[in-house]
C-alpha positions as CSV (number, residue, x, y, z in Angstrom):
1,X,158.9,146.0,66.7
2,X,158.5,144.5,70.1
3,X,155.4,145.2,72.2
4,X,157.2,147.2,74.9
5,X,155.1,148.4,77.9
6,X,153.7,151.9,77.6
7,X,152.2,152.7,81.0
8,X,153.3,152.2,84.7
9,X,150.7,149.5,85.1
10,X,152.7,147.3,82.7
11,X,155.8,147.4,85.1
12,X,156.3,145.0,88.0
13,X,157.2,146.9,91.1
14,X,160.7,146.5,92.4
15,X,160.9,147.8,96.0
16,X,164.2,148.9,97.5
17,X,165.2,148.6,101.1
18,X,165.1,151.6,103.4
19,X,167.6,154.3,102.4
20,X,168.8,152.3,99.4
21,X,167.2,154.9,97.1
22,X,169.8,157.6,98.0
23,X,172.3,156.6,95.3
24,X,169.6,156.6,92.6
25,X,168.3,160.0,93.7
26,X,171.8,161.3,93.5
27,X,171.9,160.4,89.8
28,X,173.1,156.7,89.7
29,X,171.3,154.2,87.5
30,X,172.3,150.8,89.0
31,X,170.6,148.7,91.6
32,X,172.3,145.7,93.3
33,X,170.5,142.7,94.5
34,X,171.4,143.4,98.1
35,X,169.6,146.7,97.9
36,X,166.2,145.2,97.1
37,X,163.5,144.5,99.7
38,X,163.1,140.8,98.8
39,X,160.3,140.4,101.3
40,X,158.1,142.9,99.4
41,X,159.4,142.0,95.9
42,X,161.1,138.6,95.9
43,X,163.7,138.2,93.2
44,X,162.4,134.8,92.3
45,X,159.2,136.5,90.9
46,X,161.1,138.3,88.2
47,X,162.3,137.1,84.7
48,X,165.6,138.2,83.1
49,X,165.0,141.5,81.2
50,X,161.6,142.1,82.7
51,X,160.6,145.8,82.8
52,X,160.2,147.2,86.4
53,X,159.1,150.3,88.2
54,X,161.9,150.9,90.7
55,X,160.4,152.1,94.0
56,X,161.7,153.6,97.3
57,X,161.0,151.7,100.5
58,X,157.8,153.7,100.9
59,X,156.5,152.7,97.5
60,X,157.2,156.0,95.8
61,X,158.3,155.5,92.1
62,X,161.9,156.5,91.3
63,X,161.6,155.6,87.6
64,X,161.4,152.6,85.3
65,X,164.0,150.2,84.0
66,X,164.6,146.5,83.8
67,X,165.9,143.7,85.9
68,X,167.8,140.5,85.8
69,X,167.4,138.7,89.1
70,X,170.2,136.3,88.4
71,X,173.1,138.8,88.6
72,X,174.5,141.0,91.3
73,X,174.0,144.2,89.3
74,X,170.4,143.2,88.8
75,X,168.5,146.3,87.8
76,X,169.2,149.4,85.7
77,X,167.1,152.6,85.8
78,X,166.4,153.8,82.2
79,X,163.8,156.6,82.6
80,X,162.8,158.8,85.6
81,X,159.6,159.8,83.8
82,X,156.9,157.1,84.0
83,X,155.4,158.4,80.8
84,X,158.5,157.5,78.8
85,X,159.5,153.8,79.4
86,X,162.1,151.9,77.4
87,X,160.4,151.4,74.0
88,X,160.7,152.5,70.4
89,X,159.8,156.1,71.1
90,X,162.3,156.5,73.9
91,X,165.0,154.8,71.9
92,X,164.4,157.2,68.9
93,X,164.5,160.2,71.3
94,X,167.8,159.1,73.0
95,X,169.4,158.2,69.6
96,X,168.5,161.7,68.3
97,X,170.0,163.3,71.4
98,X,173.2,161.2,71.0
99,X,173.4,161.9,67.3
100,X,173.1,165.7,67.8
101,X,176.2,165.7,69.9
102,X,178.3,163.7,67.5
103,X,177.2,165.7,64.5
104,X,178.4,168.9,66.3
105,X,181.8,167.3,67.1
106,X,182.7,165.1,64.1
107,X,182.7,166.3,60.4
108,X,182.2,162.7,59.1
109,X,180.0,159.8,60.4
110,X,182.8,157.9,62.2
111,X,182.3,157.7,65.9
112,X,180.6,155.9,68.8
113,X,177.0,156.8,68.5
114,X,175.8,155.2,71.8
115,X,177.9,154.7,74.9
116,X,175.6,152.9,77.4
117,X,174.8,154.9,80.5
118,X,176.6,157.9,79.1
119,X,173.8,158.2,76.6
120,X,171.0,157.1,78.8
121,X,170.9,153.6,77.2
122,X,172.5,151.2,79.7
123,X,173.4,147.9,78.1
124,X,173.8,149.2,74.5
125,X,176.8,150.3,72.5
126,X,176.6,151.5,68.9
127,X,179.5,152.4,66.7
128,X,179.0,154.1,63.4
129,X,181.1,153.4,60.4
130,X,179.5,155.6,57.7
131,X,176.5,153.7,56.4
132,X,177.1,150.7,58.7
133,X,176.1,150.6,62.4
134,X,177.7,147.9,64.6
135,X,175.7,147.4,67.8
136,X,176.4,145.5,71.0
137,X,173.8,144.5,73.5
138,X,175.1,143.4,76.9
139,X,172.0,143.1,79.2
140,X,168.9,141.0,79.2
141,X,166.7,144.1,79.5
142,X,168.2,145.7,76.4
143,X,168.1,142.5,74.6
144,X,164.3,142.3,75.2
145,X,163.9,145.4,73.0
146,X,166.3,144.4,70.3
147,X,163.8,144.8,67.5
148,X,163.0,148.3,68.8
149,X,166.7,149.2,68.8
150,X,167.0,148.1,65.1
151,X,163.8,150.0,64.1
152,X,165.0,153.1,66.0
153,X,168.4,153.0,64.3
154,X,166.7,152.7,60.9
155,X,164.4,155.6,61.6
156,X,167.1,157.9,62.9
157,X,170.1,157.0,60.6
158,X,168.7,155.0,57.8
159,X,171.9,152.9,57.6
160,X,172.6,150.6,54.7
161,X,173.4,147.8,57.2
162,X,173.3,147.0,60.9
163,X,175.5,144.3,62.5
164,X,174.9,142.7,65.9
165,X,178.3,142.1,67.6
166,X,176.6,140.4,70.5
167,X,179.7,138.2,71.2
168,X,181.0,139.8,74.5
169,X,181.6,137.7,77.6
170,X,179.2,139.9,79.6
171,X,176.3,138.4,77.8
172,X,177.0,135.0,79.4
173,X,176.7,136.5,82.8
174,X,173.3,137.8,81.8
175,X,172.3,134.4,80.5
176,X,172.3,135.5,76.9
177,X,173.6,133.8,73.7
178,X,176.8,135.1,72.2
179,X,176.7,135.6,68.4
180,X,177.6,137.9,65.5
181,X,174.8,138.4,62.9
182,X,173.5,140.8,60.3
183,X,170.5,142.6,61.6
184,X,169.7,144.3,58.3
185,X,171.4,144.9,55.0
186,X,174.6,143.2,53.8
187,X,177.7,143.7,55.9
188,X,181.0,143.5,54.0
189,X,184.1,141.8,55.5
190,X,185.9,145.1,55.6
191,X,184.8,148.7,55.6
192,X,186.7,151.9,55.2
193,X,186.7,154.7,57.9
194,X,188.5,158.0,58.1
195,X,190.3,159.6,61.0
196,X,191.5,163.2,60.6
197,X,192.3,162.7,56.9
198,X,193.7,159.2,57.3
199,X,192.0,156.1,55.9
200,X,191.7,152.7,57.6
201,X,190.1,149.4,56.7
202,X,188.5,147.6,59.6
203,X,186.8,144.2,60.0
204,X,183.5,144.7,61.7
205,X,182.6,141.0,62.0
206,X,185.9,139.7,63.3
207,X,187.9,142.6,64.7
208,X,188.3,143.4,68.3
209,X,185.2,144.9,70.0
210,X,183.3,146.4,67.0
211,X,186.3,146.6,64.8
212,X,187.9,149.9,65.8
213,X,188.7,151.9,69.0
214,X,187.1,155.3,68.6
215,X,187.8,156.0,72.3
216,X,191.5,156.7,71.6
217,X,190.9,159.2,68.7
218,X,191.7,162.3,70.7
219,X,194.7,160.7,72.3
220,X,196.1,159.6,69.0
221,X,195.7,163.2,67.8
222,X,197.8,164.3,70.9
223,X,200.7,162.2,69.6
224,X,201.1,164.1,66.3
225,X,203.4,166.8,67.7
226,X,205.8,164.3,69.4
227,X,206.7,162.0,66.5
228,X,208.4,164.0,63.7
229,X,211.7,162.4,62.7
230,X,211.3,160.0,65.6
231,X,211.6,156.2,65.8
232,X,208.3,154.9,67.1
233,X,207.3,151.5,68.7
234,X,203.6,150.7,68.8
235,X,203.0,147.9,71.2
236,X,199.6,146.1,71.1
237,X,199.2,147.9,67.8
238,X,196.1,146.0,66.6
239,X,195.5,147.3,63.1
240,X,198.0,150.2,63.4
241,X,196.0,153.2,64.4
242,X,198.7,154.7,66.6
243,X,201.7,153.7,64.5
244,X,200.3,154.7,61.1
245,X,199.2,158.0,62.4
246,X,202.7,158.6,63.7
247,X,204.2,157.7,60.3
248,X,201.7,160.0,58.6
249,X,202.9,162.8,60.9
250,X,206.6,162.5,60.1
251,X,207.9,159.5,62.2
252,X,211.0,158.2,60.5
253,X,210.3,154.6,61.4
254,X,207.5,152.7,63.0
255,X,207.4,149.2,64.4
256,X,203.9,147.7,65.1
257,X,203.8,144.8,67.5
258,X,200.8,142.6,68.1
259,X,200.1,138.9,68.8
260,X,197.5,138.7,66.0
261,X,198.7,138.0,62.5
262,X,195.4,139.1,61.1
263,X,195.6,142.4,62.9
264,X,199.1,143.0,61.6
265,X,198.1,142.2,58.1
266,X,195.4,144.8,58.4
267,X,198.0,147.2,59.7
268,X,200.2,146.6,56.7
269,X,197.1,147.3,54.4
270,X,196.3,150.4,56.3
271,X,199.9,151.7,56.1
272,X,199.8,151.2,52.3
273,X,196.4,153.0,52.2
274,X,198.0,156.1,53.7
275,X,201.2,156.0,51.7
276,X,203.5,155.1,54.7
277,X,204.2,151.4,53.9
278,X,208.0,152.2,53.7
279,X,208.0,153.6,57.2
280,X,205.9,151.0,58.9
281,X,207.1,147.5,59.8
282,X,205.3,144.8,61.8
283,X,206.3,142.1,64.2
284,X,204.1,139.3,65.5
285,X,204.5,138.0,69.0
286,X,203.6,138.3,72.7
287,X,204.3,141.9,73.7
288,X,206.4,141.0,76.8
289,X,208.5,138.6,74.7
290,X,209.0,141.1,71.9
291,X,210.0,143.8,74.3
292,X,212.5,141.5,76.0
293,X,214.0,140.5,72.6
294,X,214.2,144.2,71.6
295,X,216.0,145.0,74.8
296,X,218.4,142.2,74.4
297,X,219.1,143.4,70.8
298,X,219.8,146.8,72.3
299,X,217.1,148.4,70.1
300,X,216.0,151.9,71.2
301,X,213.0,154.0,70.2
302,X,212.3,157.7,70.7
303,X,208.6,157.1,71.3
304,X,207.0,153.9,72.7
305,X,203.2,153.5,72.8
306,X,201.8,150.8,75.1
307,X,198.0,150.3,74.6
308,X,197.2,146.9,76.1
309,X,193.8,145.2,76.6
310,X,192.4,145.4,80.1
311,X,194.7,143.7,82.6
312,X,192.3,144.2,85.4
313,X,188.8,142.9,84.5
314,X,187.6,141.9,88.0
315,X,188.4,143.1,91.4
316,X,190.1,139.9,92.4
317,X,192.5,140.4,89.4
318,X,193.6,143.8,90.7
319,X,197.0,142.9,92.2
320,X,198.1,140.7,89.3
321,X,196.8,143.1,86.8
322,X,198.5,146.1,88.4
323,X,201.7,144.1,88.3
324,X,201.3,143.5,84.6
325,X,200.9,147.2,84.0
326,X,204.1,147.8,86.0
327,X,206.0,145.1,84.1
328,X,204.9,146.1,80.5
329,X,205.7,149.8,81.1
330,X,209.0,149.1,82.8
331,X,210.0,147.0,79.8
332,X,208.9,149.7,77.5
333,X,211.1,152.2,79.3
334,X,214.1,149.8,78.8
335,X,213.8,150.3,75.0
336,X,213.4,154.1,75.2
337,X,216.2,156.4,74.1
338,X,217.8,158.4,76.9
339,X,215.3,161.2,76.3
340,X,212.2,159.3,75.3
341,X,208.4,159.6,75.3
342,X,206.3,156.8,76.8
343,X,202.6,156.8,76.0
344,X,201.0,154.5,78.5
345,X,197.3,153.5,78.3
346,X,194.9,151.5,80.5
347,X,191.3,150.7,79.6
348,X,190.8,148.8,82.9
349,X,187.8,150.5,84.7
350,X,189.1,149.2,88.0
351,X,192.6,150.7,87.7
352,X,192.5,154.3,89.0
353,X,194.3,157.0,87.1
354,X,196.6,157.8,90.0
355,X,197.5,154.1,90.2
356,X,198.7,154.1,86.6
357,X,200.8,157.2,87.2
358,X,202.2,155.6,90.4
359,X,203.0,152.5,88.4
360,X,205.0,154.4,85.9
361,X,206.8,156.3,88.6
362,X,207.8,153.0,90.3
363,X,209.0,151.5,87.1
364,X,211.1,154.6,86.3
365,X,212.7,154.6,89.7
366,X,213.5,150.9,89.5
367,X,215.4,151.6,86.3
368,X,217.0,154.7,87.9
369,X,215.4,157.0,85.5
370,X,213.4,160.2,85.9
371,X,209.8,160.4,84.7
372,X,207.7,163.6,84.2
373,X,204.1,163.6,83.1
374,X,203.5,165.9,80.1
375,X,199.8,165.2,79.3
376,X,197.0,163.0,80.3
377,X,194.0,161.8,78.3
378,X,190.8,159.9,78.6
379,X,188.2,158.6,76.1
380,X,186.8,161.1,73.6
381,X,183.5,163.0,73.9
382,X,181.7,160.3,71.9
383,X,182.1,158.2,75.1
384,X,180.5,160.6,77.5
385,X,181.1,160.0,81.2
386,X,178.1,159.7,83.5
387,X,179.2,161.7,86.6
388,X,177.5,159.4,89.1
389,X,179.1,156.3,87.5
390,X,182.9,156.4,87.7
391,X,183.0,153.1,85.8
392,X,182.1,155.0,82.6
393,X,185.3,157.0,82.9
394,X,187.5,154.0,82.1
395,X,190.3,155.1,79.7
396,X,193.5,156.5,81.1
397,X,196.4,157.7,78.9
398,X,199.7,159.2,80.2
399,X,202.2,161.0,78.0
400,X,205.4,160.8,80.0
401,X,209.0,162.0,79.3
402,X,211.6,159.5,80.6
403,X,215.1,160.8,81.2
404,X,218.3,159.6,82.8
405,X,218.7,160.6,86.5
């Protein structure tokens, strides 16, 4: 284990400017560099990941956390109690609190165990795949206690193996190395998970994110009642979670579309695992190009699911990204039957829910069709939203009926 600080004296003071403490007092956990009193506590005096005591302008402690002076979002508050800093003991406590929620909600050990700020551990994500934990560290402060994180996971869960999926682009912004490595045990190339009685193989080392998208579990369950005897198109299908579930719940035919041959091979394997290989076909290609080709071939589907990667990753990308959501959903509507269901998803934190709905409305009107919203979804409860941090409420899903005028 690392030698994490255990008393306030071990923390360097980080002084905020006058009135810049109001957001933290209201429940937020983030400090930006322009909120810091750099005269009292110059940023050049700090090291990336260094533990700090965050103070109001009058010197009163607000809590402890860590800092990276080289980035705009430079400090995160972890604990408001100075007696419980970020160390092995606090990690064990917060892991146990997180685990208690998941065990109440999920009958089997397949879920996101830690969701950053939502579980009081900013900079850390842990997905649980039975006896395997896949962890991602995205900040220098959390990286500093990496050994404590591993030890805490071993104490709380006793997993057979832990994999570091520390290969996200955010690590570069924090000045951290990107890598994938076994932390403990032996991690197989594929592992089996279960979702509501269905079985899937995932690739924890090489798959997207940590290998699976637990955040869509509840939304995939919403789909069940819409698909019986329907022809379904799953766009950006990855390894087939939406499409295979549709087939298992009575869809007559499913086409999974993805740009990754490896993902589609995994989808075919997963279809066979669940006895729906005859109902599920795959097609490799760019989603926009495939939708165009399907439209030109006059193909139509009763249900189209569009679950793309984030098109809006930075504020400067908003206009272009919003246009991409408009284009992909409009193209999806063009291959819908006259009375069809569009399931449109966005995982872009910066795209408001109302903007996604407005985008769908604009697309339907451009095609001279009528759109009504039947249901809306967000990420599941294993991705708890911090109410002071709207960025933690990132996933938007709209179930919309699309009809002729």
